[in-house]
C-alpha positions in Angstrom: -3.5 -33.1 -2.5 -2.7 -35.3 -5.4 -0.4 -34.5 -8.4 -3.3 -33.0 -10.4 -4.3 -30.6 -7.6 -0.7 -29.6 -7.0 -0.2 -29.0 -10.8 -3.3 -26.8 -10.9 -2.2 -24.9 -7.8 1.2 -24.4 -9.3 -0.2 -23.1 -12.6 -2.7 -20.8 -10.8 0.0 -19.4 -8.5 2.7 -18.8 -11.1 0.3 -17.5 -13.7 -1.4 -15.1 -11.3 1.8 -13.5 -10.1 3.2 -13.2 -13.6 -0.1 -11.6 -14.7 0.3 -8.8 -12.2 3.6 -7.9 -13.9 2.1 -8.2 -17.4 -0.9 -5.9 -16.9 1.2 -3.1 -15.5 3.7 -3.5 -18.3 1.0 -3.3 -21.0 -0.7 -0.4 -19.2 2.4 1.8 -18.8 4.3 1.4 -22.1 1.8 3.3 -24.3 2.0 6.2 -21.8 5.8 6.3 -21.9 5.7 6.1 -25.7 3.1 8.9 -26.1 4.9 11.2 -23.6 8.3 10.6 -25.2 6.8 11.4 -28.7 5.2 14.5 -27.4 8.5 15.7 -26.0 10.3 15.1 -29.3 7.6 16.9 -31.3 7.4 19.9 -28.9 9.1 23.1 -30.0 8.6 24.7 -26.6 11.8 24.0 -24.7 10.2 24.3 -21.3 7.4 22.0 -22.2 9.9 19.6 -23.8 12.0 19.5 -20.7 8.9 18.7 -18.5 7.8 15.9 -20.9 11.3 14.4 -21.0 11.4 14.5 -17.2 8.0 12.7 -17.1 9.2 10.2 -19.7 12.2 9.3 -17.6 10.2 9.0 -14.4 7.4 6.8 -15.8 9.9 4.9 -18.0 12.0 4.1 -14.9 9.0 2.5 -13.2 8.1 0.6 -16.4 11.6 -0.8 -16.8 11.7 -2.1 -13.2 8.4 -3.9 -13.7 9.4 -5.2 -17.1 12.8 -6.5 -16.0 11.5 -8.5 -13.1 8.4 -9.6 -15.0 10.6 -11.2 -17.6 12.1 -13.5 -14.9 8.6 -14.5 -13.8 7.9 -15.4 -17.4 10.9 -17.7 -17.4 9.5 -19.5 -14.3 6.2 -19.9 -16.2 8.0 -21.7 -19.0 9.6 -24.1 -16.5 6.3 -24.9 -14.8 4.6 -25.5 -18.2 7.2 -28.0 -19.1 7.3 -29.8 -15.8 3.6 -29.9 -15.0 1.7 -30.1 -18.3 3.5 -32.4 -20.8 0.2 -33.8 -22.0 -0.9 -30.4 -23.3 2.2 -30.2 -25.6 1.7 -33.8 -26.8 -1.9 -33.3 -27.7 -2.2 -29.6 -28.8 1.5 -28.8 -29.5 1.0 -28.9 -33.3 -1.6 -26.0 -33.0 -0.4 -23.9 -30.0 3.3 -24.5 -30.4 3.8 -21.8 -33.1 2.0 -18.9 -31.3 3.8 -19.8 -28.0 7.1 -19.8 -29.8 6.4 -16.5 -31.5 5.4 -15.0 -28.1 8.7 -16.2 -26.6 10.7 -14.8 -29.5 8.9 -11.4 -29.4 8.9 -11.0 -25.6 12.4 -12.3 -24.8 14.2 -11.2 -27.9 12.6 -8.4 -29.9 10.9 -6.5 -27.1 13.9 -6.8 -24.8 16.3 -5.7 -27.5 14.3 -2.6 -28.4 13.9 -1.7 -24.7 17.6 -2.1 -24.1 18.3 0.2 -27.0 15.8 2.7 -25.7 17.3 2.6 -22.1 20.9 3.1 -23.3 19.9 5.4 -26.3 19.5 8.5 -24.2 22.1 11.0 -25.4 23.3 8.6 -28.1 20.5 8.4 -30.6 18.6 11.1 -32.5 15.3 12.0 -30.8 13.0 10.7 -33.5 14.8 7.3 -33.7 14.9 7.1 -29.9 11.2 7.7 -29.6 10.5 5.1 -32.3 12.3 2.5 -30.2 9.8 2.8 -27.3 6.9 2.5 -29.8 8.5 -0.7 -31.1 8.6 -1.9 -27.5 4.9 -1.1 -27.1 4.1 -2.9 -30.4 6.0 -6.0 -29.5 4.5 -6.0 -26.1 1.0 -6.1 -27.5 2.0 -8.6 -30.2 3.3 -10.9 -27.5 0.0 -10.6 -25.7 -1.8 -11.4 -28.9 0.1 -14.6 -29.6 -0.2 -15.9 -26.1 -4.0 -15.2 -26.3 -4.1 -17.1 -29.6 -2.8 -20.1 -27.8 -5.1 -19.6 -24.9 -8.0 -18.9 -27.2 -7.5 -22.3 -28.7 -7.7 -23.9 -25.3 -10.9 -22.0 -24.6 -12.6 -22.5 -28.0 -10.6 -24.9 -30.2 -11.0 -24.1 -33.9 -9.0 -24.7 -37.1 -7.9 -28.3 -36.2 -8.8 -31.9 -36.5 -8.2 -34.7 -34.0 -6.4 -37.8 -35.3 -5.5 -40.6 -32.9 -5.9 -38.2 -30.0 -3.6 -35.6 -31.4 -4.7 -32.1 -32.7 -3.5 -31.2 -36.2 -3.7 -27.7 -37.6 -6.1 -27.4 -40.6 -6.9 -23.7 -40.7 -4.3 -21.2 -39.5 -6.6 -18.3 -40.2 -9.3 -19.7 -38.0 -6.8 -20.1 -35.1 -5.3 -16.6 -35.5 -8.8 -15.0 -35.7 -10.4 -17.1 -33.0 -13.1 -14.8 -31.5 -12.2 -16.1 -28.0 -8.6 -14.7 -28.5 -9.6 -11.5 -30.2 -12.2 -10.5 -27.6 -9.9 -11.5 -24.8 -7.2 -9.3 -26.4 -9.5 -6.3 -26.5 -10.6 -6.9 -22.9 -7.0 -7.3 -21.7 -5.9 -4.1 -23.6 -8.5 -1.8 -22.1 -8.1 -3.4 -18.6 -4.3 -2.9 -18.8 -4.7 0.7 -20.0 -7.1 1.3 -17.1 -4.7 -0.3 -14.7 -1.9 1.9 -16.0 -4.0 5.0 -15.7 -4.9 4.3 -12.1 -1.3 3.4 -11.3 -0.3 6.8 -12.7 -3.1 8.5 -10.8 -2.1 6.8 -7.6 1.6 7.6 -7.9 0.8 11.2 -8.9 -1.5 11.5 -5.9 1.2 10.3 -3.5 3.8 12.7 -4.9 1.1 15.5 -4.8 0.5 14.8 -1.2 4.3 15.0 -0.6 4.3 18.5 -1.9 5.5 17.9 -5.5 2.3 19.5 -6.9 3.5 21.5 -9.9 4.8 18.4 -11.7 2.1 15.9 -10.6 -1.1 17.9 -10.6 -1.6 17.4 -14.3 -0.8 13.7 -14.1 -3.2 13.2 -11.3 -5.9 14.9 -13.4 -5.0 12.8 -16.5 -4.9 9.5 -14.5 -8.3 9.9 -12.9 -10.1 11.0 -16.1 -8.4 8.3 -18.2 -9.2 5.7 -15.5 -12.9 6.7 -15.4 -13.2 6.5 -19.2 -11.3 3.3 -19.5 -13.2 1.6 -16.7 -16.4 2.1 -18.8 -14.6 0.6 -21.8 -13.5 -2.4 -19.7 -17.1 -3.0 -18.8 -18.4 -2.7 -22.3 -15.8 -4.9 -23.9 -16.2 -7.5 -21.2 -19.9 -7.7 -21.8 -19.2 -8.6 -25.4 -17.8 -11.9 -24.3 -20.9 -13.3 -22.6 -22.8 -14.2 -25.8 -19.6 -16.0 -27.0 -19.4 -17.9 -23.7 -23.0 -18.9 -24.1 -22.3 -20.5 -27.5 -18.9 -22.0 -26.8 -18.6 -22.6 -23.1 -22.0 -22.8 -21.5 -20.7 -24.6 -18.5 -18.5 -21.7 -17.6 -21.3 -19.3 -17.9 -23.5 -21.6 -15.7 -20.7 -21.8 -13.1 -20.5 -18.0 -13.0 -24.2 -17.9 -12.0 -23.8 -20.6 -9.4 -21.7 -20.9 -6.4 -18.1 -21.9 -5.7 -14.7 -20.5 -6.7 -15.6 -19.7 -10.3 -18.6 -17.5 -9.2 -16.4 -15.8 -6.6 -13.7 -15.0 -9.2 -16.3 -13.7 -11.6 -18.0 -11.6 -8.9 -14.7 -10.1 -7.8 -14.0 -9.0 -11.3 -17.5 -7.5 -11.8 -18.1 -5.8 -8.5 -14.6 -4.4 -8.2 -15.2 -3.1 -11.7 -18.3 -1.3 -10.6 -16.5 0.1 -7.6 -13.6 1.3 -9.8 -16.0 2.9 -12.2 -17.9 4.7 -9.5 -14.8 6.0 -7.6 -12.9 7.1 -10.7 -15.9 8.9 -12.1 -16.3 10.9 -8.8 -12.6 11.5 -8.5 -12.3 12.7 -12.1 -15.0 15.2 -11.6 -13.6 16.5 -8.3 -10.0 16.7 -9.6 -11.1 18.3 -12.9 -12.9 21.1 -11.1 -10.2 21.2 -8.3 -12.6 20.4 -5.6 -11.4 18.4 -2.5 -8.2 17.5 -4.4 -6.4 16.4 -1.3 -9.2 14.1 -0.2 -9.3 12.6 -3.7 -5.5 12.2 -3.8 -5.7 10.0 -0.6 -8.5 8.0 -2.1 -6.6 7.5 -5.4 -3.6 6.2 -3.6 -5.7 3.7 -1.6 -7.5 2.2 -4.6 -4.4 1.5 -6.7 -4.6 -2.3 -6.0 -8.2 -2.6 -7.1 -7.7 -3.0 -10.9 -4.9 -5.6 -10.2 -7.3 -7.6 -8.0 -10.2 -7.2 -10.5 -8.2 -8.3 -13.5 -6.8 -11.2 -11.5 -10.4 -12.3 -10.7 -11.2 -12.1 -14.4 -8.2 -14.2 -15.4 -9.0 -16.9 -12.8 -12.6 -16.9 -14.0 -11.4 -17.5 -17.6 -9.0 -20.3 -16.6 -10.7 -22.1 -13.8 -14.2 -21.8 -15.4 -13.4 -24.2 -18.1 -12.7 -27.1 -15.7 -12.4 -30.0 -16.2 -11.0 -29.1 -19.6 -7.5 -27.9 -20.5 -8.5 -27.7 -24.2 -12.3 -27.4 -24.1 -14.0 -30.5 -25.3 -10.8 -32.2 -26.3 -8.3 -32.6 -23.4 -9.0 -32.9 -19.7 -6.8 -31.8 -16.9 -6.2 -35.4 -15.8 -4.9 -36.2 -19.4 -2.8 -33.1 -19.6 -0.9 -33.3 -16.3 2.7 -34.8 -16.4 3.4 -38.2 -14.9 5.6 -37.0 -12.0 5.6 -37.9 -8.3 3.7 -35.9 -5.7 7.1 -35.1 -4.0 8.4 -33.7 -7.3 5.4 -31.5 -7.7 5.5 -30.3 -4.1 9.2 -29.4 -4.5 8.6 -27.5 -7.8 5.5 -25.7 -6.3 7.4 -24.5 -3.3 10.5 -23.5 -5.3 8.6 -21.7 -8.0 6.3 -19.8 -5.6 9.3 -18.8 -3.5 11.1 -17.3 -6.5 7.9 -15.6 -7.8 7.0 -14.1 -4.4 10.5 -12.8 -3.9 10.4 -11.2 -7.4 7.0 -9.6 -6.7 8.2 -8.2 -3.4 11.4 -6.9 -5.0 9.4 -5.3 -7.8 7.1 -3.3 -5.6 9.9 -2.4 -3.2 11.9 -0.9 -6.1 8.8 0.8 -7.5 8.0 2.4 -4.2 11.6 3.4 -3.7 11.7 5.2 -7.1 8.3 6.8 -6.5 9.5 8.2 -3.2 12.6 9.6 -4.9 10.5 11.4 -7.4 11.4 12.5 -10.9 14.9 13.7 -9.8 15.8 10.3 -8.5 15.6 8.3 -11.7 18.6 6.7 -13.5 17.3 6.6 -17.0 18.5 9.4 -19.4 20.8 11.2 -17.0 23.2 12.1 -19.8 20.8 13.1 -22.5 22.4 15.3 -25.2 20.1 15.6 -28.2 17.0 17.1 -26.5 
């Protein structure tokens, strides 16, 4: 393998692992915010206590995933700088600002609000405390928007002009409202929410099978119903992108209909999507009417990985499908890759992947550990005073 192949493999590996953290983060944070808000607004003390217990439990899982996901994001920054200096040189004037904003929001604003929320139990007034988790959710999706603005330019470059091989920004509004970015954001949003719903359903099903039925029966019902509805939304929003691809990236659309890795990634996304839609629809009906709940619970646990794999297939299709371009029609992969030795790229690839795999294993080990402990084994909010 030459430097270009190694750089591509490094980008694919680091981005894919980071993405698995991101999609769960985006999927869980609205649930935590809504549950916390419902607890604050409830006047029924028994219901308030149950909702706060749920907020702590789901919030604990969210915090674990977010904390380790931040570290994977730092590794991403290093691999960008090491492997793709040509991208910054050619397109930095356009994509530099949204990437900088994403970094500021994700690593500073979002982390600050989350830290205040974690340590605010028993120290802040309930309304202010609940507001903080909404700010975490807002900054999480703002971060996703800005990174997709940068990625959208790479998919469908707009609002710029090329002078001496360098892209210069000419229309900020066009870049910020790039349809490639906005449609991707909509697709990512519903896919993340579906993933979060199925994660909640799977965790609830596991706890239900372990005998914790009173607390998790409702969450199992909610997760399967929400997963079924959102899986339809994922399909509908995803279908909106095909006409855009036909106009802006016809080669990607042709690759999806042909053979090879691009077609495989596309088919994984589509056919797993169909599978998820079918299973969640059946599970939602059975759970809603309380038919064969135990059988549905086992099935729900088993299919938790499916939305992660499907979304990963979609992300690989989006990225690999525009080959040989990094910025479509403007900058090729060969031009964007850094001038480093093969040995250097091998070393960074092995080091980055080792760190990321260790983080992924640690993340799921901790999540499984807290799931097994159940709602009484969380550390967040143990000394709450105001509720």
